[in-house]
DRENDO-1510 file (C-alpha; in Angstrom, 1 decimal, always signed):
<recs>
REC; n; res; u; v; w
REC; 1; UNK; -17.9; +8.9; -17.4 .
REC; 2; UNK; -19.8; +12.0; -18.3 .
REC; 3; UNK; -18.6; +14.1; -21.5 .
REC; 4; UNK; -18.2; +17.2; -19.7 .
REC; 5; UNK; -15.9; +15.3; -16.9 .
REC; 6; UNK; -13.8; +13.5; -19.8 .
REC; 7; UNK; -13.5; +17.2; -21.4 .
REC; 8; UNK; -12.2; +18.8; -18.4 .
REC; 9; UNK; -9.9; +16.0; -17.8 .
REC; 10; UNK; -8.5; +16.0; -21.4 .
REC; 11; UNK; -7.7; +19.7; -21.0 .
REC; 12; UNK; -5.8; +19.4; -17.8 .
REC; 13; UNK; -3.8; +16.3; -19.1 .
REC; 14; UNK; -2.9; +18.4; -22.5 .
REC; 15; UNK; -1.8; +21.3; -20.5 .
REC; 16; UNK; +0.5; +19.4; -18.0 .
REC; 17; UNK; +2.1; +17.3; -21.1 .
REC; 18; UNK; +4.8; +16.2; -21.0 .
REC; 19; UNK; +4.3; +15.8; -17.1 .
REC; 20; UNK; +1.8; +13.4; -15.5 .
REC; 21; UNK; -1.3; +15.3; -14.6 .
REC; 22; UNK; -3.1; +14.4; -11.6 .
REC; 23; UNK; -6.8; +15.4; -10.1 .
REC; 24; UNK; -9.8; +14.2; -8.3 .
REC; 25; UNK; -13.4; +13.7; -9.3 .
REC; 26; UNK; -15.6; +14.7; -6.5 .
REC; 27; UNK; -19.5; +14.0; -6.0 .
REC; 28; UNK; -21.4; +16.9; -4.7 .
REC; 29; UNK; -25.1; +16.0; -4.3 .
REC; 30; UNK; -26.0; +14.7; -7.8 .
REC; 31; UNK; -23.1; +16.8; -9.6 .
REC; 32; UNK; -19.9; +15.4; -10.3 .
REC; 33; UNK; -16.6; +17.8; -11.0 .
REC; 34; UNK; -13.2; +17.2; -11.9 .
REC; 35; UNK; -10.7; +19.0; -9.7 .
REC; 36; UNK; -7.1; +19.6; -11.2 .
REC; 37; UNK; -4.4; +19.1; -8.6 .
REC; 38; UNK; -0.7; +19.7; -8.5 .
REC; 39; UNK; +1.9; +16.8; -9.1 .
REC; 40; UNK; +4.7; +17.4; -6.6 .
REC; 41; UNK; +6.7; +14.4; -7.6 .
REC; 42; UNK; +10.4; +14.8; -7.9 .
REC; 43; UNK; +10.2; +13.4; -11.4 .
REC; 44; UNK; +6.7; +14.6; -12.8 .
REC; 45; UNK; +7.4; +13.4; -16.4 .
REC; 46; UNK; +7.7; +9.7; -14.7 .
REC; 47; UNK; +5.3; +9.6; -11.9 .
REC; 48; UNK; +2.8; +11.7; -9.9 .
REC; 49; UNK; +2.5; +12.6; -6.3 .
REC; 50; UNK; -0.9; +14.5; -5.8 .
REC; 51; UNK; -0.3; +17.5; -3.4 .
REC; 52; UNK; -2.0; +16.7; +0.0 .
REC; 53; UNK; -3.3; +20.2; +0.2 .
REC; 54; UNK; -5.0; +19.8; -3.0 .
REC; 55; UNK; -6.8; +16.7; -1.9 .
REC; 56; UNK; -7.8; +18.2; +1.4 .
REC; 57; UNK; -9.3; +21.3; -0.3 .
REC; 58; UNK; -11.1; +18.7; -2.7 .
REC; 59; UNK; -12.8; +17.0; +0.3 .
REC; 60; UNK; -14.2; +20.5; +1.4 .
REC; 61; UNK; -16.2; +20.4; -2.0 .
REC; 62; UNK; -17.5; +16.8; -2.1 .
REC; 63; UNK; -16.8; +13.1; -1.8 .
REC; 64; UNK; -13.6; +12.1; -3.5 .
REC; 65; UNK; -15.0; +9.2; -5.8 .
REC; 66; UNK; -12.0; +8.8; -8.5 .
REC; 67; UNK; -8.3; +9.6; -8.8 .
REC; 68; UNK; -7.1; +10.7; -12.0 .
REC; 69; UNK; -3.8; +10.8; -13.6 .
REC; 70; UNK; -2.1; +10.6; -17.1 .
REC; 71; UNK; +0.5; +8.4; -18.6 .
REC; 72; UNK; +2.4; +10.6; -21.4 .
REC; 73; UNK; +4.0; +9.3; -24.5 .
REC; 74; UNK; +3.2; +5.4; -24.0 .
REC; 75; UNK; +2.7; +3.0; -26.8 .
REC; 76; UNK; -0.1; +1.4; -25.2 .
REC; 77; UNK; -2.2; +2.5; -22.0 .
REC; 78; UNK; -1.6; -0.3; -19.5 .
REC; 79; UNK; -1.9; +0.4; -15.6 .
REC; 80; UNK; +1.3; -0.2; -14.0 .
REC; 81; UNK; +1.3; -2.5; -10.7 .
REC; 82; UNK; +2.2; +0.3; -8.8 .
REC; 83; UNK; -1.1; +2.1; -10.1 .
REC; 84; UNK; -3.0; -1.0; -9.0 .
REC; 85; UNK; -1.6; -1.3; -5.8 .
REC; 86; UNK; -2.0; +2.4; -5.1 .
REC; 87; UNK; -5.7; +2.1; -6.3 .
REC; 88; UNK; -6.1; -0.6; -3.7 .
REC; 89; UNK; -4.9; +1.7; -0.9 .
REC; 90; UNK; -7.1; +4.6; -2.0 .
REC; 91; UNK; -10.3; +2.8; -1.8 .
REC; 92; UNK; -11.9; +4.4; -4.8 .
REC; 93; UNK; -11.6; +3.9; -8.5 .
REC; 94; UNK; -9.0; +5.4; -10.6 .
REC; 95; UNK; -8.8; +6.9; -14.0 .
REC; 96; UNK; -5.8; +6.9; -16.3 .
REC; 97; UNK; -5.6; +9.0; -19.6 .
REC; 98; UNK; -2.8; +8.3; -22.2 .
REC; 99; UNK; -1.5; +11.6; -23.9 .
REC; 100; UNK; -1.4; +12.6; -26.7 .
REC; 101; UNK; -3.6; +9.4; -27.7 .
REC; 102; UNK; -6.2; +10.5; -25.3 .
REC; 103; UNK; -7.3; +6.7; -24.4 .
REC; 104; UNK; -8.7; +6.2; -21.0 .
REC; 105; UNK; -9.1; +3.4; -18.7 .
REC; 106; UNK; -10.4; +2.9; -15.2 .
REC; 107; UNK; -9.2; +0.5; -12.1 .
REC; 108; UNK; -11.3; -0.4; -9.2 .
REC; 109; UNK; -9.7; -1.4; -5.8 .
REC; 110; UNK; -8.9; -5.0; -5.3 .
REC; 111; UNK; -10.5; -5.5; -1.9 .
REC; 112; UNK; -10.6; -9.6; -1.4 .
REC; 113; UNK; -7.6; -10.8; -3.6 .
REC; 114; UNK; -5.4; -13.4; -2.1 .
REC; 115; UNK; -2.3; -12.2; +0.1 .
REC; 116; UNK; +0.3; -14.4; -1.8 .
REC; 117; UNK; +1.6; -13.9; -5.5 .
REC; 118; UNK; +1.8; -10.2; -5.3 .
REC; 119; UNK; +4.8; -8.3; -7.1 .
REC; 120; UNK; +7.1; -6.3; -5.1 .
REC; 121; UNK; +6.7; -2.4; -5.2 .
REC; 122; UNK; +8.9; -1.0; -2.6 .
REC; 123; UNK; +6.9; +1.5; -0.7 .
REC; 124; UNK; +3.5; +0.2; -1.8 .
REC; 125; UNK; +3.6; -3.6; -2.1 .
REC; 126; UNK; +6.4; -4.8; +0.5 .
REC; 127; UNK; +6.6; -6.6; +3.7 .
REC; 128; UNK; +4.8; -4.0; +5.9 .
REC; 129; UNK; +2.3; -3.1; +3.6 .
REC; 130; UNK; +1.3; -6.8; +3.4 .
REC; 131; UNK; +1.1; -6.6; +7.3 .
REC; 132; UNK; -0.9; -3.5; +7.2 .
REC; 133; UNK; -3.5; -5.0; +4.9 .
REC; 134; UNK; -3.7; -8.4; +6.9 .
REC; 135; UNK; -4.4; -6.6; +10.1 .
REC; 136; UNK; -7.1; -4.3; +8.6 .
REC; 137; UNK; -8.7; -7.3; +6.9 .
REC; 138; UNK; -8.5; -10.0; +9.6 .
REC; 139; UNK; -8.6; -7.9; +12.8 .
REC; 140; UNK; -10.2; -4.4; +11.6 .
REC; 141; UNK; -6.9; -2.9; +13.2 .
REC; 142; UNK; -5.4; +0.1; +11.5 .
REC; 143; UNK; -1.6; +0.4; +11.5 .
REC; 144; UNK; +0.3; +3.2; +10.2 .
REC; 145; UNK; +1.9; +3.5; +6.8 .
REC; 146; UNK; +5.6; +3.4; +7.2 .
REC; 147; UNK; +6.5; +2.3; +3.9 .
REC; 148; UNK; +8.8; +4.5; +1.9 .
REC; 149; UNK; +9.9; +4.0; -1.9 .
REC; 150; UNK; +13.6; +3.4; -1.3 .
REC; 151; UNK; +15.8; +0.9; +0.6 .
REC; 152; UNK; +15.7; +2.4; +3.8 .
REC; 153; UNK; +17.7; -0.2; +5.7 .
REC; 154; UNK; +20.8; +0.8; +3.5 .
REC; 155; UNK; +20.3; +4.3; +4.2 .
REC; 156; UNK; +21.1; +4.4; +7.9 .
REC; 157; UNK; +17.3; +4.3; +8.9 .
REC; 158; UNK; +15.7; +1.8; +11.2 .
REC; 159; UNK; +12.0; +1.9; +10.5 .
REC; 160; UNK; +10.9; -1.4; +12.1 .
REC; 161; UNK; +12.7; -0.8; +15.5 .
REC; 162; UNK; +11.6; +2.8; +15.5 .
REC; 163; UNK; +7.6; +2.1; +15.1 .
REC; 164; UNK; +6.7; -1.3; +16.3 .
REC; 165; UNK; +6.0; +0.0; +19.8 .
REC; 166; UNK; +4.3; +3.0; +18.7 .
REC; 167; UNK; +1.9; +0.9; +16.7 .
REC; 168; UNK; +0.6; -0.9; +19.6 .
REC; 169; UNK; +2.9; -4.0; +19.7 .
REC; 170; UNK; +4.5; -5.8; +22.7 .
REC; 171; UNK; +7.5; -8.1; +22.6 .
REC; 172; UNK; +6.6; -11.7; +23.6 .
REC; 173; UNK; +8.8; -15.0; +24.1 .
REC; 174; UNK; +9.2; -16.7; +20.9 .
REC; 175; UNK; +8.1; -19.9; +22.7 .
REC; 176; UNK; +4.6; -18.2; +23.1 .
REC; 177; UNK; +4.2; -17.3; +19.4 .
REC; 178; UNK; +0.7; -17.6; +18.1 .
REC; 179; UNK; -1.3; -16.9; +15.0 .
REC; 180; UNK; -1.4; -13.3; +14.3 .
REC; 181; UNK; +1.7; -12.3; +15.9 .
REC; 182; UNK; +4.4; -10.6; +13.9 .
REC; 183; UNK; +7.8; -12.1; +13.4 .
REC; 184; UNK; +10.7; -9.2; +12.9 .
REC; 185; UNK; +14.0; -10.2; +11.3 .
REC; 186; UNK; +17.2; -9.0; +10.0 .
REC; 187; UNK; +17.8; -10.2; +6.5 .
REC; 188; UNK; +21.0; -9.5; +5.0 .
REC; 189; UNK; +21.2; -6.1; +6.9 .
REC; 190; UNK; +22.4; -4.3; +9.8 .
REC; 191; UNK; +19.0; -3.4; +11.2 .
REC; 192; UNK; +15.6; -5.0; +11.4 .
REC; 193; UNK; +14.4; -4.9; +8.1 .
REC; 194; UNK; +11.8; -7.6; +7.3 .
REC; 195; UNK; +8.6; -8.8; +8.9 .
REC; 196; UNK; +6.1; -11.5; +8.7 .
REC; 197; UNK; +2.7; -12.7; +9.9 .
REC; 198; UNK; +2.7; -15.8; +12.0 .
REC; 199; UNK; -0.2; -17.8; +10.6 .
REC; 200; UNK; +0.5; -21.3; +12.5 .
REC; 201; UNK; -1.5; -23.9; +10.8 .
REC; 202; UNK; -2.6; -23.2; +7.2 .
REC; 203; UNK; -3.5; -25.5; +4.3 .
REC; 204; UNK; -2.9; -28.7; +6.5 .
REC; 205; UNK; +0.6; -27.2; +7.2 .
REC; 206; UNK; +2.0; -26.1; +10.5 .
REC; 207; UNK; +4.3; -23.2; +11.5 .
REC; 208; UNK; +3.5; -21.2; +8.4 .
REC; 209; UNK; +4.2; -17.4; +8.1 .
REC; 210; UNK; +2.8; -14.8; +5.4 .
REC; 211; UNK; +5.5; -12.4; +4.2 .
REC; 212; UNK; +6.7; -10.3; +1.3 .
REC; 213; UNK; +10.5; -10.4; +0.7 .
REC; 214; UNK; +12.5; -7.9; -1.2 .
REC; 215; UNK; +12.2; -8.5; -4.9 .
REC; 216; UNK; +10.2; -11.4; -4.7 .
REC; 217; UNK; +6.4; -12.4; -4.9 .
REC; 218; UNK; +4.3; -12.5; -1.4 .
REC; 219; UNK; +4.1; -16.1; -0.1 .
REC; 220; UNK; +3.1; -18.2; +2.7 .
REC; 221; UNK; +6.2; -20.3; +3.7 .
REC; 222; UNK; +7.3; -22.4; +6.6 .
REC; 223; UNK; +9.0; -20.6; +9.5 .
REC; 224; UNK; +11.9; -22.8; +9.3 .
REC; 225; UNK; +15.6; -22.4; +10.3 .
REC; 226; UNK; +16.4; -19.9; +7.9 .
REC; 227; UNK; +13.9; -17.3; +9.3 .
REC; 228; UNK; +14.2; -18.3; +12.7 .
REC; 229; UNK; +18.0; -17.7; +12.7 .
REC; 230; UNK; +17.3; -14.2; +11.6 .
REC; 231; UNK; +14.4; -13.2; +13.9 .
REC; 232; UNK; +15.0; -10.3; +16.1 .
REC; 233; UNK; +11.8; -10.5; +18.1 .
REC; 234; UNK; +8.3; -11.8; +18.0 .
REC; 235; UNK; +5.4; -9.1; +19.0 .
REC; 236; UNK; +1.7; -9.2; +19.7 .
REC; 237; UNK; -0.8; -6.3; +19.2 .
REC; 238; UNK; -2.3; -4.9; +22.2 .
REC; 239; UNK; -5.8; -5.0; +20.9 .
REC; 240; UNK; -5.3; -8.8; +20.4 .
REC; 241; UNK; -3.9; -9.0; +23.9 .
REC; 242; UNK; -6.9; -7.3; +25.2 .
REC; 243; UNK; -9.2; -9.5; +23.5 .
REC; 244; UNK; -7.6; -12.5; +24.8 .
REC; 245; UNK; -7.7; -11.1; +28.4 .
REC; 246; UNK; -11.4; -10.4; +27.8 .
REC; 247; UNK; -12.2; -14.1; +26.8 .
REC; 248; UNK; -10.4; -15.5; +29.7 .
</recs>
């Protein structure tokens, strides 16, 4: 990275210490500029949330090519799993500076990694996040982001039941389940709080689902009795229905 940009980042990070600083690098023609932004996190010493208004203002000045934030008072500059997941979703590179050490590292979005073996990060790498990515990569269907960083099913909220129809899904008979359908479940909760993509046959095994269970690594597992007994509904996206009707 150019010295002028690094100097601007360093000045901003030092000024925000001991809070996490955040900002954006934008490209305007051949020039690159660092734009300091506000961290509106409830706990700015521990995390950052870049102010949406600041991001919108930055897009008016050029193309966002990098997200910047700082890690205050760390023994060693190591990106967290949340950093990596948020970088993946942002679609651009991330830069992280430690302070007061001033070390700097960059991350690139992981665009082709396997769907399994992912760490659980509630609100960023959970069952709905996995479904969103699968639908984007496999079907080029963009689903809304309804993941939140707290255990909403224990807070009187019912996010799956409130949003599945608005996201374009239609309930089908479980007997008609086909690859690409979504299985919605109630797992140790009073509301629908888990979902999986039905894959059908995978790696010479039948009846497989892809899911990310709370607190576990994402995995492909058989859609066995445990999950069938907890199934609330099976749904299919309208764009897949339209495609099937067009082919028939």
